N, C-alpha and C positions, 0 to 999 in steps of 0.2 A: 350817839349814843342816836341821837337823830338823823345825822348824816348816816349815818350806819345804816340804817332801816331806812332813807331811801335807796342807798346806794342800791339794795340787798331788793326791793321792786322793780327799779328799774331794772336792772341785771338780770329778773328774772322776768320779766315780761318781753326782753327782748328777745330769750333764752324759747320760751316760748310762741314765739313772733314765728317762725316760719308757719309749724305745724298749724297754728292757729288759723292764719292764709292760705296756707289750701286747701281746711276744712270750707273755710267761706266760698272760696271757689268753685271745691264741688257742691255746697248744698245752694247755693244761688246757682248754677248748672240747674240744680233741683227742683228748684223754684221756690224754694224757700224763701227768703230776709232777713235773713240773722245780718245782724254788724258781728263788733267781732269782740263787745262786750257778751255777746251772746251765744259769743262758740269757743269762750278763752275760756267755758270747765273742761271740754270734750278735746280742747290743744293743749290742753296742760295734762290730761291723759295720754291722749297723743303720748306728745314728746318725753312723758315716766319711759311707758312702753318703748318706746321710743330708743333710750339710752339704755333700758333693760334688757333687751334684747342682742344691741351692738358690741356691749362689753363684754371682758373677758372672762370665760370659764376657772371656775376658782375650787379645785380641787385641793380639798386639804394633807397634807404627806407629800406634796411635790414643791419644789422649790421652782 
């Protein structure tokens, strides 16, 4: 169970890394000195938003 939890955390961090890294670059250009841990919550939200917007549309009744 502990191994599964550790693997889950690693997969979660790898999955949210691209959005978090791009937010760090963007906020760094604006002059904010925020690191990875500071932008991680916003990176999680952006990752969820991007995955939800790229998901196929499900219409009930259509195969």
